[in-house]
C-alpha positions in Angstrom: 0.0 0.0 0.0 1.3 3.4 -0.9 1.3 6.6 1.1 -1.1 8.1 -1.4 -3.5 5.2 -1.0 -3.3 5.4 2.8 -3.9 9.2 2.7 -7.0 8.6 0.5 -8.4 6.2 3.0 -7.7 8.6 5.8 -9.7 11.3 4.0 -12.6 9.1 2.9 -13.2 6.7 5.8 -14.7 7.5 9.2 -11.4 6.2 10.8 -8.2 4.5 10.0 -5.9 2.6 12.4 -2.3 2.0 11.2 -0.3 -0.5 13.1 3.5 -0.4 12.5 5.3 -3.6 13.6 8.7 -5.1 13.2 9.5 -8.4 11.7 11.4 -9.7 14.7 9.5 -7.8 17.3 8.0 -10.2 19.9 6.0 -7.4 21.5 4.5 -6.5 18.1 3.5 -10.2 17.6 1.7 -10.4 20.9 0.0 -7.0 20.6 -1.2 -7.3 17.0 -4.0 -9.9 17.5 -5.2 -8.1 20.7 -5.4 -4.7 18.8 -7.1 -6.4 15.9 -9.7 -8.0 18.1 -10.4 -4.8 20.0 -10.9 -2.8 16.8 -13.1 -5.6 15.2 -15.3 -5.8 18.3 -15.5 -2.2 19.4 -14.5 0.0 16.4 -15.6 -2.0 13.4 -16.0 1.1 11.2 -12.4 1.9 11.5 -10.3 0.6 8.6 -7.2 -1.4 9.8 -3.8 -1.2 8.1 -0.8 -3.3 9.2 2.7 -2.2 8.0 6.0 -3.9 8.7 8.2 -0.9 9.4 11.5 -2.7 8.5 10.1 -3.7 5.1 8.5 -0.3 4.4 11.0 2.2 5.7 9.7 5.0 3.5 6.1 4.6 4.8 7.6 4.6 8.4 9.4 7.9 7.6 6.3 9.4 6.0 4.3 8.8 9.1 7.3 9.8 11.4 7.5 6.3 13.0 10.8 5.6 14.7 10.0 2.7 17.0 7.7 -0.4 17.0 5.1 -1.1 17.8 3.4 2.1 16.9 -0.3 2.7 16.5 -1.8 5.7 14.7 -5.5 6.3 14.7 -7.0 8.8 12.3 -10.6 10.0 12.8 -12.5 12.3 10.5 -9.3 12.8 8.4 -7.1 13.9 11.4 -4.6 12.1 13.5 -6.3 11.5 16.8 -4.0 9.1 18.6 -0.4 8.0 18.5 0.9 5.3 20.8 4.4 3.8 20.7 6.4 1.1 22.5 4.5 0.6 25.8 0.9 0.5 24.6 -2.0 0.2 27.1 -5.0 -1.3 25.3 -7.3 -0.2 28.1 -6.1 3.4 27.7 -6.3 3.2 23.9 -9.9 1.9 24.1 -11.0 4.5 26.6 -9.4 7.4 24.6 -11.1 6.2 21.4 -14.5 5.2 22.6 -16.2 8.5 23.3 -15.1 10.2 20.1 -15.9 7.1 18.0 -19.4 7.0 19.3 -20.0 10.7 18.5 -18.6 10.3 15.0 -20.6 7.1 14.4 -23.9 8.8 15.1 
């Protein structure tokens, strides 16, 4: 997926979540299915994109991602959240829930 394609999704969808992971990152491997499940169950209208940062260094640079895992959430065309390294799923869900519900209605 190109930066242009991602930008188009960000502008046309209610929300977009981008998960940057590393090929040999054990934390990334453990966190990815948990984040995927959380978004499927609670934020189903948010498009999910997964990017291997080490395989897509230009995309990582375009989104100013320097460490993995990193989660970016765009709502209504704007970056709403950015979490890196030590990511709390509870905090992420709480941060996202209220605004998501307002945008969904």
